[in-house]
C-alpha positions in Angstrom: 9.8 38.0 -69.6 8.4 41.2 -68.6 5.9 41.8 -65.9 3.6 43.0 -68.5 4.2 40.8 -70.8 3.4 37.9 -68.0 0.3 39.8 -66.9 -1.3 39.8 -70.5 -0.6 35.8 -70.5 -2.5 35.2 -67.4 -5.2 37.6 -68.2 -5.6 35.7 -71.0 -4.8 32.4 -70.6 -7.2 33.2 -67.2 -10.2 34.3 -69.4 -10.2 31.3 -71.5 -10.4 29.0 -68.5 -13.3 31.0 -67.3 -15.0 31.3 -70.2 -14.5 27.5 -70.6 -15.7 26.5 -67.2 -19.0 29.7 -67.2 -20.6 29.2 -70.3 -20.0 25.1 -70.7 -22.5 23.6 -67.9 -21.0 20.7 -66.0 -20.6 17.7 -65.6 -19.3 18.5 -69.7 -17.3 20.6 -68.7 -15.3 18.5 -67.2 -14.9 16.7 -70.3 -13.2 19.9 -71.6 -9.7 19.5 -69.2 -8.1 19.1 -72.4 -8.8 22.5 -72.4 -7.7 23.5 -69.9 -4.5 21.9 -70.2 -3.9 22.8 -73.5 -4.0 26.6 -71.5 -1.7 25.7 -68.4 0.7 23.7 -71.1 1.1 26.8 -72.8 1.5 29.2 -69.2 4.0 27.3 -68.4 5.9 27.4 -72.1 5.3 31.3 -72.6 5.8 32.5 -68.8 8.3 29.8 -67.7 8.7 28.7 -63.9 5.3 29.2 -61.9 3.4 29.9 -65.2 1.3 27.7 -65.1 0.5 28.4 -61.6 -0.3 32.3 -61.8 -2.9 31.1 -64.5 -4.2 28.1 -62.5 -4.5 31.2 -59.6 -6.7 34.3 -61.9 -7.9 31.2 -63.6 -9.6 29.9 -60.5 -10.5 32.7 -58.7 -12.6 34.3 -62.2 -14.4 30.1 -62.3 -14.9 30.4 -58.9 -16.6 33.9 -58.5 -19.3 32.4 -61.6 -20.3 29.0 -59.7 -20.2 30.6 -55.4 -21.7 27.0 -54.5 -19.3 25.3 -56.1 -16.7 28.2 -55.6 -14.5 26.4 -53.2 -13.7 23.5 -55.1 -13.6 25.2 -58.6 -10.9 27.6 -57.0 -8.8 24.9 -55.0 -8.3 22.1 -58.4 -8.2 24.9 -60.7 -4.9 26.2 -58.1 -3.5 22.7 -57.5 -3.4 22.1 -61.4 -1.3 24.9 -62.3 1.1 24.0 -59.1 1.1 19.8 -60.5 2.1 21.3 -63.8 4.5 23.6 -63.1 5.7 21.0 -60.6 5.9 18.3 -63.4 7.8 20.6 -66.0 10.4 21.6 -63.3 10.4 17.9 -62.6 10.5 16.6 -66.4 12.5 19.6 -67.5 10.3 20.8 -69.9 10.2 24.1 -70.5 12.1 25.2 -74.1 15.9 24.8 -74.7 16.3 27.4 -77.4 12.5 28.2 -77.8 11.8 24.3 -79.2 9.8 22.2 -76.6 10.3 18.7 -76.2 7.4 16.6 -77.1 8.2 13.9 -74.7 9.1 15.9 -71.2 5.6 18.1 -71.9 3.4 15.2 -73.3 4.8 13.2 -69.7 4.5 16.6 -67.4 0.7 17.1 -69.0 -0.2 13.1 -68.5 1.3 13.2 -64.8 -0.2 16.6 -63.2 -4.1 15.9 -65.3 -4.0 11.9 -63.9 -2.6 13.3 -60.3 -5.6 15.9 -60.3 -8.1 13.6 -62.0 -8.1 11.4 -59.6 -8.0 14.0 -56.5 -10.7 15.3 -57.9 -12.9 12.0 -58.6 -12.5 11.5 -54.8 -12.7 14.5 -52.7 -16.0 15.3 -55.4 -17.6 12.0 -55.6 -15.8 9.4 -53.7 -15.5 10.8 -50.1 -18.1 12.2 -49.4 -20.0 8.5 -51.1 -21.9 10.4 -53.8 -20.8 7.6 -56.0 -22.1 4.0 -53.7 -20.0 1.6 -55.1 -21.6 -1.4 -53.6 -19.6 -4.1 -54.9 -15.8 -4.0 -53.7 -14.1 -4.7 -57.2 -16.2 -1.7 -58.7 -14.1 1.1 -57.0 -10.6 0.3 -58.5 -12.3 0.2 -61.6 -13.7 3.1 -61.0 -11.0 4.8 -60.0 -8.5 3.6 -62.2 -10.9 4.2 -65.1 -10.5 8.4 -64.2 -7.1 7.5 -64.1 -7.1 6.4 -67.9 -9.3 9.0 -69.2 -7.2 12.0 -67.2 -4.2 10.3 -68.2 -5.5 10.2 -71.8 -6.5 14.0 -71.7 -3.3 14.9 -70.9 -1.4 13.3 -73.7 -3.5 15.2 -76.3 -3.3 18.1 -74.5 0.3 17.8 -74.1 0.7 16.4 -77.6 -1.3 20.2 -78.5 0.3 22.3 -76.8 4.4 21.3 -78.3 2.7 21.2 -81.5 1.3 25.0 -81.3 4.6 26.2 -79.7 7.4 23.9 -81.5 4.8 25.1 -85.2 3.3 28.6 -84.5 3.9 30.3 -80.9 7.6 30.1 -80.7 8.7 32.9 -82.3 5.4 35.1 -81.2 6.6 38.8 -79.8 4.6 39.2 -77.3 
């Protein structure tokens, strides 16, 4: 893919991540991780290797500028999410062959990356600084398991949506 096309895809998808983070107030924007997951998966499908990382980098910078108080966390998590998506796309060989994306591989890549980023962001923002004070020791693993379960469900639905959009509508888009 040419540099101009890669830049266009990166700018377009990064602006969508920015809009989802800027115009939707927190904590509701964290429930829209599916939108970010679909965008990162489509970036990996369109651009190829490092596509989600580029979008995560630019989207993280834009989102960090919109909320300066949480800027470092917003940037770090968005960028790390893009890196994880690309990492799992490589591990599971989820890139399209002959312009057809393998549904199971993309879903597995998105589920893995979304579960990891969901747990890491929950732990760093809520558990480590003891914002969430869970007094009974039994609740801490239950809450962590719930976060991983919801994040994995978001990854499954985002992976399915990205593959459906790619195979049905986007694989023949000329840029």
